[in-house]
N, C-alpha and C positions, 0 to 999 in steps of 0.2 A: 826860633823858625820862622817867623813871620816873611819879610822883606826878601831875605836873602835865598829861600826857596822859590820865591816868585820870580826873581832875577834869573837863576838856574834854569828855571822851567822855560823861559821866555830865550834865554840862549840856547837851550836845546832846541826848542820849537824851531827856530831862525836856521841853528846848523843842519837839522835834518833835512828844511827845507833846500838848503843851498845844497849839500850834498846829492840829495836825491834828483837836482835837476843837473848838478854837474854831471851825474853817473848817465842819465837820460842823452845827454849832449853828447858823452863820450860812447855809448852802445849804440845808440841809433844812429842809422846813415839817412844823411840830410838828403830826401830826395822830395821832389814834389812832381807831380802831374796833373791833369786836366781834372779828373775824378775827384781829386783831394778837395779842390776848390768850389766843388758845387754842392749846394744844398741837398741833402737827403730830407726825401719825405715818403715814408712808407716804400720805398723802391720803385716807385713810379718817377718818372723823368718829368721834369718841370716844365710846364708850357709858360711861354712869358716871362716877366723880369720875375724875381725871386723876393725884391726888396720893393713890397709893396706897403701902403699905409695903412694900419689897421684903425679900428675906432677907438679911441680912449676908453670909452665907457666899457670895453673888455677889461681894461687894466682897472679901472674904478672899481669896478665889480669885485674882483680879484682882492684887490686891497680890501675892501669893505671885509667880505668873507674871512678874511686873515685876523683882522680885528676882533672881530666876533668869534672867532676860534682861540684867539689868544686869551680872549675873556673867559671861556671855558677853563683853561689851564689854571687861573686864577681863583676858579671857583671850588676846586677839588680840594686846596689845602684849606680855604675857608669851612667847606660842608665838615671836614674833619674835626675841628676845632670849635665850632659855633657853640656847643654847650658847654664847653669850658670857658670860653670867652663871656658869652652873657649877650645883655643888650648892646653893649658897644660894637661887636662884631657885626650886628645886625642893622645897625644905624649905619656903620662903613661900608656894608654891601648894598645898602640902598642908596646912598650916594654914589657909589661906584656905578649903578646901573641907572642912575638918573644921568651921570654924565655920558654913559655910551649911547642911551636913549638918547640924548639931545643931540650927539653924533648922528644917530639913524635920521632923527628928523632932518638933519641939515642935509644929509647924502639923498633921501627921501624929495626933499625942496630942491635940490639941483639938479635932479632928475637922473643920478648916477645909478640908480636901480632899476632903471626902465631897459628891458629888453629891446632889441631892435625889432 
């Protein structure tokens, strides 16, 4: 069952994607108008250019949030087995927290956590 099932799954996924794209091309009428090309923001017409440059700090803040959010995902399985694994699990999670804390200090030093 190993590699053959993965290959069959990959072929099925590719076939499903290609078939879905072909059906959408056949069924939908290819029409464009001016409204489809405009950005949509809460139903309010935009004023000025829509392609403006945002501060990179917003993206850095979001990425740091995701890093610490994923950290919590890894802590749930650890919390379930911590009693059965013992001191080894505690040492590993302390090392894990240390690495994350060093990343937090680096981001704080670079000013990525300062809001405008």
